[in-house]
N, CA, C and O atoms as CSV, one atom per row, in Angstrom:
chain,resi,resn,atom,element,x,y,z
A,1,MET,N,N,17.466,1.093,1.418
A,1,MET,CA,C,16.172,1.418,1.989
A,1,MET,C,C,16.278,1.344,3.512
A,1,MET,O,O,16.788,0.367,4.060
A,2,THR,N,N,15.799,2.367,4.176
A,2,THR,CA,C,15.880,2.390,5.637
A,2,THR,C,C,14.717,1.626,6.255
A,2,THR,O,O,13.736,1.305,5.585
A,3,ASP,N,N,14.849,1.343,7.553
A,3,ASP,CA,C,13.780,0.646,8.260
A,3,ASP,C,C,12.466,1.422,8.191
A,3,ASP,O,O,11.400,0.826,8.041
A,4,LYS,N,N,12.538,2.755,8.302
A,4,LYS,CA,C,11.327,3.580,8.244
A,4,LYS,C,C,10.674,3.460,6.873
A,4,LYS,O,O,9.449,3.375,6.779
A,5,ASN,N,N,11.474,3.453,5.807
A,5,ASN,CA,C,10.917,3.303,4.455
A,5,ASN,C,C,10.214,1.957,4.298
A,5,ASN,O,O,9.154,1.872,3.678
A,6,ILE,N,N,10.808,0.913,4.861
A,6,ILE,CA,C,10.209,-0.422,4.778
A,6,ILE,C,C,8.884,-0.445,5.527
A,6,ILE,O,O,7.891,-0.969,5.022
A,7,LEU,N,N,8.867,0.120,6.730
A,7,LEU,CA,C,7.624,0.159,7.510
A,7,LEU,C,C,6.554,0.988,6.803
A,7,LEU,O,O,5.381,0.615,6.807
A,8,ASP,N,N,6.948,2.107,6.196
A,8,ASP,CA,C,5.987,2.939,5.468
A,8,ASP,C,C,5.396,2.175,4.280
A,8,ASP,O,O,4.190,2.234,4.039
A,9,ALA,N,N,6.246,1.460,3.542
A,9,ALA,CA,C,5.769,0.679,2.395
A,9,ALA,C,C,4.832,-0.438,2.851
A,9,ALA,O,O,3.802,-0.682,2.223
A,10,LEU,N,N,5.186,-1.113,3.936
A,10,LEU,CA,C,4.325,-2.168,4.470
A,10,LEU,C,C,2.980,-1.602,4.918
A,10,LEU,O,O,1.934,-2.207,4.683
A,11,TYR,N,N,3.014,-0.449,5.559
A,11,TYR,CA,C,1.792,0.190,6.035
A,11,TYR,C,C,0.862,0.506,4.861
A,11,TYR,O,O,-0.335,0.223,4.913
A,12,ARG,N,N,1.434,1.101,3.792
A,12,ARG,CA,C,0.620,1.439,2.619
A,12,ARG,C,C,0.016,0.185,1.987
A,12,ARG,O,O,-1.144,0.192,1.576
A,13,LYS,N,N,0.802,-0.887,1.911
A,13,LYS,CA,C,0.296,-2.137,1.348
A,13,LYS,C,C,-0.769,-2.748,2.258
A,13,LYS,O,O,-1.742,-3.323,1.770
A,14,ALA,N,N,-0.595,-2.629,3.567
A,14,ALA,CA,C,-1.548,-3.194,4.528
A,14,ALA,C,C,-2.912,-2.521,4.431
A,14,ALA,O,O,-3.937,-3.195,4.527
A,15,ILE,N,N,-2.941,-1.212,4.242
A,15,ILE,CA,C,-4.218,-0.510,4.228
A,15,ILE,C,C,-4.823,-0.405,2.839
A,15,ILE,O,O,-6.001,-0.072,2.704
A,16,GLY,N,N,-4.036,-0.685,1.801
A,16,GLY,CA,C,-4.564,-0.614,0.448
A,16,GLY,C,C,-4.878,0.818,0.066
A,16,GLY,O,O,-4.462,1.758,0.743
A,17,GLY,N,N,-5.614,0.981,-1.023
A,17,GLY,CA,C,-5.999,2.315,-1.455
A,17,GLY,C,C,-5.907,2.463,-2.961
A,17,GLY,O,O,-5.793,1.483,-3.696
A,18,SER,N,N,-5.956,3.683,-3.392
A,18,SER,CA,C,-5.926,3.996,-4.815
A,18,SER,C,C,-4.534,4.482,-5.208
A,18,SER,O,O,-3.928,5.289,-4.503
A,19,ILE,N,N,-4.036,3.988,-6.333
A,19,ILE,CA,C,-2.741,4.430,-6.843
A,19,ILE,C,C,-2.889,4.875,-8.292
A,19,ILE,O,O,-3.835,4.481,-8.973
A,20,LYS,N,N,-1.970,5.682,-8.752
A,20,LYS,CA,C,-1.940,6.084,-10.156
A,20,LYS,C,C,-0.973,5.156,-10.882
A,20,LYS,O,O,0.165,4.964,-10.455
A,21,GLU,N,N,-1.444,4.590,-11.977
A,21,GLU,CA,C,-0.615,3.696,-12.779
A,21,GLU,C,C,-0.333,4.395,-14.103
A,21,GLU,O,O,-1.262,4.810,-14.795
A,22,VAL,N,N,0.950,4.530,-14.462
A,22,VAL,CA,C,1.351,5.227,-15.672
A,22,VAL,C,C,1.888,4.218,-16.677
A,22,VAL,O,O,2.760,3.407,-16.364
A,23,THR,N,N,1.348,4.284,-17.895
A,23,THR,CA,C,1.812,3.438,-18.994
A,23,THR,C,C,2.300,4.365,-20.096
A,23,THR,O,O,1.568,5.244,-20.549
A,24,GLU,N,N,3.548,4.162,-20.526
A,24,GLU,CA,C,4.116,5.004,-21.571
A,24,GLU,C,C,4.554,4.133,-22.743
A,24,GLU,O,O,5.072,3.032,-22.561
A,25,GLU,N,N,4.335,4.651,-23.952
A,25,GLU,CA,C,4.728,3.939,-25.167
A,25,GLU,C,C,5.721,4.824,-25.924
A,25,GLU,O,O,5.439,5.983,-26.229
A,26,TYR,N,N,6.871,4.258,-26.215
A,26,TYR,CA,C,7.922,4.984,-26.919
A,26,TYR,C,C,8.084,4.418,-28.315
A,26,TYR,O,O,7.774,3.252,-28.561
A,27,GLY,N,N,8.575,5.251,-29.236
A,27,GLY,CA,C,8.803,4.804,-30.613
A,27,GLY,C,C,9.701,5.781,-31.338
A,27,GLY,O,O,10.428,6.559,-30.720
A,28,GLY,N,N,9.642,5.729,-32.644
A,28,GLY,CA,C,10.493,6.574,-33.462
A,28,GLY,C,C,11.743,5.821,-33.866
A,28,GLY,O,O,11.920,4.655,-33.514
A,29,GLU,N,N,12.608,6.495,-34.608
A,29,GLU,CA,C,13.829,5.852,-35.094
A,29,GLU,C,C,14.742,5.391,-33.964
A,29,GLU,O,O,15.282,4.286,-34.006
A,30,ASP,N,N,14.908,6.230,-32.967
A,30,ASP,CA,C,15.802,5.889,-31.865
A,30,ASP,C,C,15.062,5.241,-30.689
A,30,ASP,O,O,15.695,4.813,-29.724
A,31,GLY,N,N,13.734,5.166,-30.762
A,31,GLY,CA,C,12.953,4.550,-29.696
A,31,GLY,C,C,12.860,5.389,-28.435
A,31,GLY,O,O,12.460,4.893,-27.381
A,32,GLU,N,N,13.232,6.666,-28.540
A,32,GLU,CA,C,13.218,7.533,-27.359
A,32,GLU,C,C,12.091,8.560,-27.371
A,32,GLU,O,O,11.961,9.336,-26.425
A,33,ASN,N,N,11.271,8.578,-28.430
A,33,ASN,CA,C,10.174,9.542,-28.510
A,33,ASN,C,C,8.939,8.985,-27.812
A,33,ASN,O,O,8.501,7.868,-28.086
A,34,LEU,N,N,8.393,9.777,-26.915
A,34,LEU,CA,C,7.183,9.376,-26.198
A,34,LEU,C,C,5.998,9.538,-27.137
A,34,LEU,O,O,5.684,10.648,-27.567
A,35,LEU,N,N,5.335,8.417,-27.455
A,35,LEU,CA,C,4.193,8.452,-28.359
A,35,LEU,C,C,2.873,8.552,-27.612
A,35,LEU,O,O,1.977,9.298,-28.009
A,36,LYS,N,N,2.761,7.801,-26.535
A,36,LYS,CA,C,1.523,7.752,-25.770
A,36,LYS,C,C,1.825,7.665,-24.292
A,36,LYS,O,O,2.785,7.015,-23.877
A,37,ARG,N,N,0.992,8.330,-23.496
A,37,ARG,CA,C,1.114,8.244,-22.038
A,37,ARG,C,C,-0.289,8.137,-21.472
A,37,ARG,O,O,-1.138,8.989,-21.732
A,38,LYS,N,N,-0.529,7.094,-20.700
A,38,LYS,CA,C,-1.847,6.859,-20.122
A,38,LYS,C,C,-1.717,6.753,-18.602
A,38,LYS,O,O,-0.908,5.977,-18.094
A,39,VAL,N,N,-2.523,7.540,-17.882
A,39,VAL,CA,C,-2.526,7.514,-16.421
A,39,VAL,C,C,-3.914,7.047,-15.980
A,39,VAL,O,O,-4.931,7.639,-16.343
A,40,THR,N,N,-3.931,5.979,-15.193
A,40,THR,CA,C,-5.198,5.448,-14.698
A,40,THR,C,C,-5.131,5.280,-13.189
A,40,THR,O,O,-4.060,5.068,-12.620
A,41,ASP,N,N,-6.294,5.379,-12.549
A,41,ASP,CA,C,-6.395,5.096,-11.118
A,41,ASP,C,C,-6.659,3.610,-10.959
A,41,ASP,O,O,-7.497,3.036,-11.653
A,42,LYS,N,N,-5.933,2.995,-10.037
A,42,LYS,CA,C,-6.082,1.562,-9.797
A,42,LYS,C,C,-6.293,1.354,-8.303
A,42,LYS,O,O,-5.565,1.913,-7.482
A,43,TYR,N,N,-7.297,0.542,-7.954
A,43,TYR,CA,C,-7.565,0.241,-6.554
A,43,TYR,C,C,-6.760,-0.989,-6.146
A,43,TYR,O,O,-6.794,-2.020,-6.817
A,44,VAL,N,N,-6.038,-0.860,-5.035
A,44,VAL,CA,C,-5.276,-1.974,-4.478
A,44,VAL,C,C,-5.919,-2.323,-3.141
A,44,VAL,O,O,-5.948,-1.486,-2.239
A,45,PRO,N,N,-6.441,-3.555,-2.995
A,45,PRO,CA,C,-7.123,-3.919,-1.745
A,45,PRO,C,C,-6.147,-4.060,-0.580
A,45,PRO,O,O,-4.957,-4.289,-0.797
A,46,PRO,N,N,-6.636,-3.924,0.653
A,46,PRO,CA,C,-5.772,-4.127,1.821
A,46,PRO,C,C,-5.185,-5.538,1.820
A,46,PRO,O,O,-5.816,-6.484,1.346
A,47,ASP,N,N,-3.977,-5.667,2.353
A,47,ASP,CA,C,-3.265,-6.943,2.368
A,47,ASP,C,C,-3.016,-7.366,3.810
A,47,ASP,O,O,-2.239,-6.730,4.522
A,48,VAL,N,N,-3.683,-8.453,4.246
A,48,VAL,CA,C,-3.584,-8.910,5.627
A,48,VAL,C,C,-2.165,-9.385,5.948
A,48,VAL,O,O,-1.687,-9.172,7.063
A,49,SER,N,N,-1.493,-10.018,5.003
A,49,SER,CA,C,-0.111,-10.470,5.234
A,49,SER,C,C,0.810,-9.288,5.509
A,49,SER,O,O,1.672,-9.350,6.386
A,50,ALA,N,N,0.620,-8.214,4.753
A,50,ALA,CA,C,1.427,-7.011,4.984
A,50,ALA,C,C,1.101,-6.416,6.347
A,50,ALA,O,O,1.990,-5.913,7.035
A,51,LEU,N,N,-0.158,-6.470,6.739
A,51,LEU,CA,C,-0.561,-5.967,8.052
A,51,LEU,C,C,0.120,-6.760,9.163
A,51,LEU,O,O,0.634,-6.180,10.119
A,52,LYS,N,N,0.122,-8.074,9.036
A,52,LYS,CA,C,0.779,-8.917,10.038
A,52,LYS,C,C,2.261,-8.583,10.142
A,52,LYS,O,O,2.796,-8.444,11.242
A,53,THR,N,N,2.913,-8.457,9.006
A,53,THR,CA,C,4.343,-8.147,9.002
A,53,THR,C,C,4.602,-6.766,9.586
A,53,THR,O,O,5.552,-6.579,10.347
A,54,TYR,N,N,3.757,-5.794,9.233
A,54,TYR,CA,C,3.905,-4.436,9.756
A,54,TYR,C,C,3.809,-4.435,11.279
A,54,TYR,O,O,4.629,-3.820,11.960
A,55,ILE,N,N,2.812,-5.122,11.803
A,55,ILE,CA,C,2.615,-5.152,13.255
A,55,ILE,C,C,3.808,-5.806,13.938
A,55,ILE,O,O,4.273,-5.329,14.973
A,56,GLU,N,N,4.302,-6.897,13.360
A,56,GLU,CA,C,5.481,-7.570,13.926
A,56,GLU,C,C,6.697,-6.649,13.950
A,56,GLU,O,O,7.360,-6.512,14.978
A,57,LEU,N,N,6.986,-6.020,12.815
A,57,LEU,CA,C,8.188,-5.194,12.702
A,57,LEU,C,C,8.078,-3.886,13.468
A,57,LEU,O,O,9.086,-3.338,13.913
A,58,ALA,N,N,6.867,-3.385,13.621
A,58,ALA,CA,C,6.674,-2.119,14.321
A,58,ALA,C,C,6.721,-2.303,15.835
A,58,ALA,O,O,6.638,-1.333,16.588
A,59,GLY,N,N,6.854,-3.559,16.277
A,59,GLY,CA,C,6.947,-3.813,17.704
A,59,GLY,C,C,5.613,-3.788,18.403
A,59,GLY,O,O,5.545,-3.621,19.621
A,60,GLU,N,N,4.545,-3.952,17.636
A,60,GLU,CA,C,3.205,-3.977,18.219
A,60,GLU,C,C,2.972,-5.344,18.868
A,60,GLU,O,O,3.915,-6.110,19.067
A,61,ASP,N,N,1.733,-5.637,19.188
A,61,ASP,CA,C,1.377,-6.919,19.802
A,61,ASP,C,C,1.910,-8.074,18.973
A,61,ASP,O,O,2.035,-7.975,17.752
A,62,ASP,N,N,2.220,-9.166,19.649
A,62,ASP,CA,C,2.692,-10.362,18.956
A,62,ASP,C,C,1.585,-10.891,18.053
A,62,ASP,O,O,0.542,-11.338,18.530
A,63,ILE,N,N,1.817,-10.835,16.756
A,63,ILE,CA,C,0.794,-11.193,15.775
A,63,ILE,C,C,0.363,-12.645,15.890
A,63,ILE,O,O,-0.767,-12.986,15.541
A,64,LEU,N,N,1.238,-13.488,16.368
A,64,LEU,CA,C,0.908,-14.903,16.458
A,64,LEU,C,C,-0.179,-15.184,17.483
A,64,LEU,O,O,-0.844,-16.217,17.416
A,65,THR,N,N,-0.362,-14.275,18.427
A,65,THR,CA,C,-1.382,-14.486,19.455
A,65,THR,C,C,-2.697,-13.782,19.128
A,65,THR,O,O,-3.675,-13.923,19.862
A,66,MET,N,N,-2.728,-13.033,18.042
A,66,MET,CA,C,-3.957,-12.310,17.688
A,66,MET,C,C,-4.949,-13.250,17.010
A,66,MET,O,O,-4.581,-14.073,16.171
A,67,SER,N,N,-6.200,-13.108,17.390
A,67,SER,CA,C,-7.261,-13.914,16.771
A,67,SER,C,C,-7.658,-13.270,15.442
A,67,SER,O,O,-7.254,-12.148,15.135
A,68,ASP,N,N,-8.449,-13.995,14.668
A,68,ASP,CA,C,-8.951,-13.439,13.412
A,68,ASP,C,C,-9.774,-12.181,13.657
A,68,ASP,O,O,-9.722,-11.230,12.877
A,69,GLU,N,N,-10.526,-12.187,14.737
A,69,GLU,CA,C,-11.347,-11.015,15.071
A,69,GLU,C,C,-10.460,-9.810,15.395
A,69,GLU,O,O,-10.757,-8.692,14.976
A,70,GLU,N,N,-9.381,-10.033,16.135
A,70,GLU,CA,C,-8.459,-8.938,16.470
A,70,GLU,C,C,-7.794,-8.404,15.206
A,70,GLU,O,O,-7.620,-7.195,15.056
A,71,LEU,N,N,-7.426,-9.296,14.305
A,71,LEU,CA,C,-6.832,-8.856,13.041
A,71,LEU,C,C,-7.832,-8.039,12.233
A,71,LEU,O,O,-7.469,-7.021,11.643
A,72,ALA,N,N,-9.080,-8.476,12.200
A,72,ALA,CA,C,-10.114,-7.742,11.471
A,72,ALA,C,C,-10.321,-6.359,12.075
A,72,ALA,O,O,-10.483,-5.384,11.342
A,73,ARG,N,N,-10.317,-6.262,13.413
A,73,ARG,CA,C,-10.459,-4.951,14.074
A,73,ARG,C,C,-9.288,-4.043,13.741
A,73,ARG,O,O,-9.473,-2.853,13.488
A,74,GLU,N,N,-8.076,-4.601,13.741
A,74,GLU,CA,C,-6.894,-3.803,13.408
A,74,GLU,C,C,-6.964,-3.318,11.966
A,74,GLU,O,O,-6.603,-2.178,11.673
A,75,LYS,N,N,-7.423,-4.172,11.075
A,75,LYS,CA,C,-7.590,-3.788,9.675
A,75,LYS,C,C,-8.567,-2.626,9.565
A,75,LYS,O,O,-8.292,-1.646,8.873
A,76,GLU,N,N,-9.709,-2.727,10.244
A,76,GLU,CA,C,-10.711,-1.667,10.220
A,76,GLU,C,C,-10.152,-0.366,10.796
A,76,GLU,O,O,-10.420,0.716,10.274
A,77,ARG,N,N,-9.382,-0.477,11.867
A,77,ARG,CA,C,-8.772,0.707,12.478
A,77,ARG,C,C,-7.842,1.397,11.482
A,77,ARG,O,O,-7.858,2.621,11.350
A,78,LEU,N,N,-7.033,0.604,10.784
A,78,LEU,CA,C,-6.107,1.170,9.806
A,78,LEU,C,C,-6.845,1.790,8.624
A,78,LEU,O,O,-6.440,2.841,8.126
A,79,LEU,N,N,-7.925,1.150,8.170
A,79,LEU,CA,C,-8.715,1.710,7.077
A,79,LEU,C,C,-9.357,3.033,7.487
A,79,LEU,O,O,-9.396,3.979,6.701
A,80,LYS,N,N,-9.858,3.098,8.718
A,80,LYS,CA,C,-10.452,4.335,9.227
A,80,LYS,C,C,-9.398,5.441,9.293
A,80,LYS,O,O,-9.661,6.589,8.935
A,81,GLU,N,N,-8.205,5.076,9.756
A,81,GLU,CA,C,-7.105,6.041,9.833
A,81,GLU,C,C,-6.744,6.555,8.447
A,81,GLU,O,O,-6.463,7.742,8.282
A,82,LEU,N,N,-6.747,5.683,7.454
A,82,LEU,CA,C,-6.457,6.086,6.079
A,82,LEU,C,C,-7.496,7.071,5.572
A,82,LEU,O,O,-7.149,8.099,4.991
A,83,LYS,N,N,-8.778,6.760,5.791
A,83,LYS,CA,C,-9.848,7.654,5.327
A,83,LYS,C,C,-9.716,9.018,5.969
A,83,LYS,O,O,-9.901,10.032,5.296
A,84,GLU,N,N,-9.399,9.072,7.258
A,84,GLU,CA,C,-9.243,10.347,7.947
A,84,GLU,C,C,-8.057,11.126,7.406
A,84,GLU,O,O,-8.118,12.351,7.292
A,85,SER,N,N,-6.976,10.427,7.072
A,85,SER,CA,C,-5.794,11.124,6.547
A,85,SER,C,C,-6.047,11.632,5.129
A,85,SER,O,O,-5.465,12.639,4.727
A,86,GLU,N,N,-6.909,10.949,4.362
A,86,GLU,CA,C,-7.227,11.407,3.010
A,86,GLU,C,C,-8.100,12.655,3.034
A,86,GLU,O,O,-8.053,13.457,2.102
A,87,LYS,N,N,-8.896,12.830,4.088
A,87,LYS,CA,C,-9.750,14.007,4.226
A,87,LYS,C,C,-8.940,15.257,4.504
A,87,LYS,O,O,-9.352,16.362,4.150
A,88,SER,N,N,-7.786,15.084,5.139
A,88,SER,CA,C,-6.966,16.243,5.544
A,88,SER,C,C,-6.241,16.856,4.374
A,88,SER,O,O,-5.513,17.834,4.542
């Protein structure tokens, strides 16, 4: 996994959002026949720990000096950015 992939994964976890969860059930004599497949939407809430790590690794402001209010503003900024990207 490259550094960019890690940062992208952290970013997605930091902002949360909706994901598709797939559950498959196999059976039959050899156990390789797909019997059931269920796809559901699952909401994953934003993760502040992932946000802190993302900011640290991305070379942004030193997270240790950010107040709770600054972290909350950054979270809101990222959520707004996510909503705008979903509209496109």
